[in-house]
N, C-alpha and C positions, 0 to 999 in steps of 0.2 A: 503494499501499499505506500508507503513513503517514497520507493521508486517511482511508483506513478505519480504520484504527487511532485515529485520534484520535476518529472520529464514535462508537466504541464506548467509549472513555473517556468521552466527555462522557455518553454515554446510562448508564454506570456512575456517574457523580456525580449525574448528574440523578435516577436513579429510587434512588440511595441503597442500592445494592447494595454489600454488606459493612459495613453500618451497624448497630448491635444491635439487635435482632428486638425487638416489643413485642407481647404478647397483647391481643386486642380488650378493651374498657372491660366491666366487671362493674358494671352501677351498686349490685347488692345491697352489694359490697363498699365502695363510696363512700358520700359522705354528700349528700344533695339539698338545693341551693343554691335559695333563693328572694328574688325582690326583696320587699323591702316595699310599693312601689307597686304598687296591683292593677292588673291587666289590664282593664281596661273595654271595648276596642274601638276605641277613639278615639287613634288616635298610636301610638307605641312608646317610653313612656318608659323610663329606664334607671336604675338605682339604682347607686350605686358602694359598693363594697365596700372599707374600709379593711383592707389584709391585712398581718400581722406574721409572718415566720416565724423559727423558730429550729431549727437542726440541732446535735444533739451533735457533738464531734471523736470519731472513730473508727468503726467499723462499714464498712459497704458504702455505696454511692453511693445517695442516695435521692433521691426526688423528691414534691412534692404538683403535682397538674395540677385545673385547673378545666377541664370539656368541656362543650358544648353540644350538644344532640341537634338533627339536620337532617332534615327530611323530605327524600323523592326530588323533585325539581325539575328545571326547566330553567332552565339561566344564560343561556344565550343562544340565545334562539328569532327564526327569522328566517320566520315564518310557514308556511313548509313542512316544515322541519327543525330539530329541536333540535342546535344544534352543539356545546356544551358541556352535558353532562347530570352532575347532582349526585347521586350516589347515597345512599340516608339510611345516616343512623349518627352517631356521636360524633366531632365535632372539638373539638382541645383550642383554648383561648383564652385560656391562660394556663399558665405552669407556673415553677416553682423548685426549683433543687437543692440538695443539700449541700456541693457545690464552694464556695458562698457562705454561711458559716454563719450568717448573719442577713441579712433583706431585709425592706423596707416595699414596697407597692404600693398602689395604686388601681387594682381591677378592675371594670369595669363590667358589668353584668349586665342585660338585657334584661325588661322585665316581660311582655310578649306577643311569641309566636313570630314574628310578622313584623308591619309597618304596617298598622293599620286590623284585624286580627286580635283576636277575644276567647280565641284560645288561648294560656294561659301558655308561656312558655317555659321548656326542661328543663335547668337545669345540674345537674353533681355533682362534688364535690371528690373527687379519689382519690389513693390513696398509691402507690407505687411503690418496687422495691428492683431493683439490678442483679446479677443472678446472679454468681457466681464465675467468673472465667476474664479472659482479657485483655480490657482494657475495649471495644477496638472489636470486639469478637467478642459480650461477654457479653449475654445475653439478658435485657428488664426483666420483672419479673412485680408485678401487682397485690397490695397486702397490703390487709387491713380498717383502715379509717379508725373510731375510736372518738370519741363527741362525748364531753370532759369535763366540760364546762360550759356551760350553756346561757341564762345571763344575758340579759335584754332589748338589753344595752349591747355584750356580746363574748360570741360564741361560741367555745371553744377545743375543736380537733381533734387528735388525735395518732395516731402509730402508731412502731413499732420492726420494725427489721430485725432477722434470724437472728444476727446477730454483736452485739447490743445498742445500737445505734446507734439514737436517738430522733429524732423529727421531731414538731415543735410548729407549730401553724398558728393565731392568733387573729384573729378577724373582727371589727372595730368599726364598729358602726353609729351 
């Protein structure tokens, strides 16, 4: 009985049952990010974004998330059968939250979808706020991100939560 219970506990922890829910990403509410390096179909160049975030004190929990779109593919193919199938969709590649009032990061973004492809990679910057309720159960919802400055050297994005907390992200190129 104890072994069976510990297996169920492990499954709950692995699959995140009891963690706050997150709605699917809506790219229209976010902002498309692009590499400055063109995707020519030769290699897989990456561009480094120098990111600085600041969050105002107060308000609800807030996050900035950079996500990348992945197409459907087989990660582990043994010629007869696909052992690990990856579904299409957005995957988070970087995140920062209001738990840290200010942060600096280098975030690599690929120019091409994959090595040797001439299809550009798709990235979205999104903003999220946590709904009211106990932190372990409160759901996250996406809010619109606005670009407030688009100079060639610095791009600035912001969003606010319903409790007047603000979030600001600067990308220096």
